[in-house]
C-alpha positions in Angstrom: 0.0 0.0 0.0 1.4 3.4 -1.0 2.2 6.0 1.7 -0.4 8.8 2.3 1.3 12.2 1.7 -1.0 13.8 4.3 0.0 11.3 7.0 3.6 11.6 6.0 3.4 15.4 6.4 1.8 15.0 9.8 4.6 12.8 11.0 7.3 15.0 9.7 8.7 17.3 12.3 8.6 20.8 10.9 10.9 23.6 11.9 9.5 27.0 11.2 11.2 30.4 11.3 10.0 33.9 11.1 9.9 33.7 7.3 7.4 30.9 7.5 5.4 32.9 9.9 5.5 35.9 7.6 4.4 33.8 4.7 1.4 32.5 6.6 0.4 36.0 7.7 0.5 37.1 4.0 -1.7 34.1 3.1 -4.3 35.2 5.6 -4.3 38.6 4.0 -5.4 36.9 0.8 -8.9 36.7 2.3 -9.3 40.5 1.7 -8.5 40.0 -2.0 -11.0 37.1 -2.1 -13.7 39.3 -0.7 -12.9 42.0 -3.3 -13.3 39.4 -6.0 -16.6 38.2 -4.6 -17.9 41.8 -4.4 -16.9 42.4 -8.0 -18.8 39.3 -9.1 -21.8 40.4 -7.1 -22.0 43.8 -8.7 -20.5 43.3 -12.1 -21.1 39.7 -13.2 -21.8 39.8 -16.9 -24.0 36.6 -16.5 -26.3 38.5 -14.2 -26.8 38.6 -10.4 -25.9 35.6 -8.2 -28.7 33.8 -6.5 -29.0 33.8 -2.8 -27.9 30.2 -2.8 -24.8 31.0 -4.9 -23.9 33.9 -2.6 -24.3 31.7 0.5 -22.2 29.0 -1.1 -19.4 31.4 -2.1 -19.3 33.0 1.4 -19.4 29.7 3.2 -16.5 28.5 1.0 -14.5 31.6 1.7 -15.2 31.3 5.4 -13.9 27.7 5.4 -10.8 28.7 3.4 -10.1 31.6 5.8 -10.4 29.1 8.8 -8.0 26.8 7.1 -5.5 29.6 6.5 -5.8 30.7 10.2 -5.3 27.2 11.4 -2.1 26.9 9.4 -0.9 30.3 10.7 -1.6 29.3 14.3 0.2 25.9 13.7 3.3 27.7 12.5 3.2 30.2 15.4 2.6 27.5 18.1 5.4 25.3 16.6 7.8 28.3 16.8 6.8 28.9 20.4 7.4 25.3 21.3 10.7 25.3 19.5 11.5 28.5 21.2 13.3 29.3 17.9 16.2 30.9 19.7 14.3 34.1 20.3 11.7 33.0 22.8 11.9 32.6 26.5 9.7 30.1 28.5 7.0 32.6 29.4 6.0 34.9 26.5 2.8 36.2 25.1 1.9 36.3 21.5 2.5 40.0 21.5 6.0 39.5 23.0 6.8 36.9 20.3 5.6 39.1 17.4 7.4 42.1 18.8 10.7 40.1 18.9 10.1 38.8 15.3 9.6 42.4 14.1 12.6 43.7 16.0 14.8 40.9 14.6 13.5 41.6 11.0 14.5 45.3 11.4 18.1 44.3 12.3 18.7 42.6 8.9 
């Protein structure tokens, strides 16, 4: 039986750095562009207006996609905190960690 790539990825121990965190933050911002695209379709679709069901389906899909992006972002952040990634102490808040990441980025 072939290996399942999803299970293999779960078993792989990932090491994340601030570049991974930055990438995931950028991915979450994609939701804004998705909303803009949906609004354009609502107001300017050459095929006519979307039905209530279509609007509901599009918004539900976007909500699930945003949730997926947020879970990935949180996974990267939590992994970095657990790894202490050479910039975290044992007791930090999310704000402390993000401040440190921003400070370190400014030093480069």
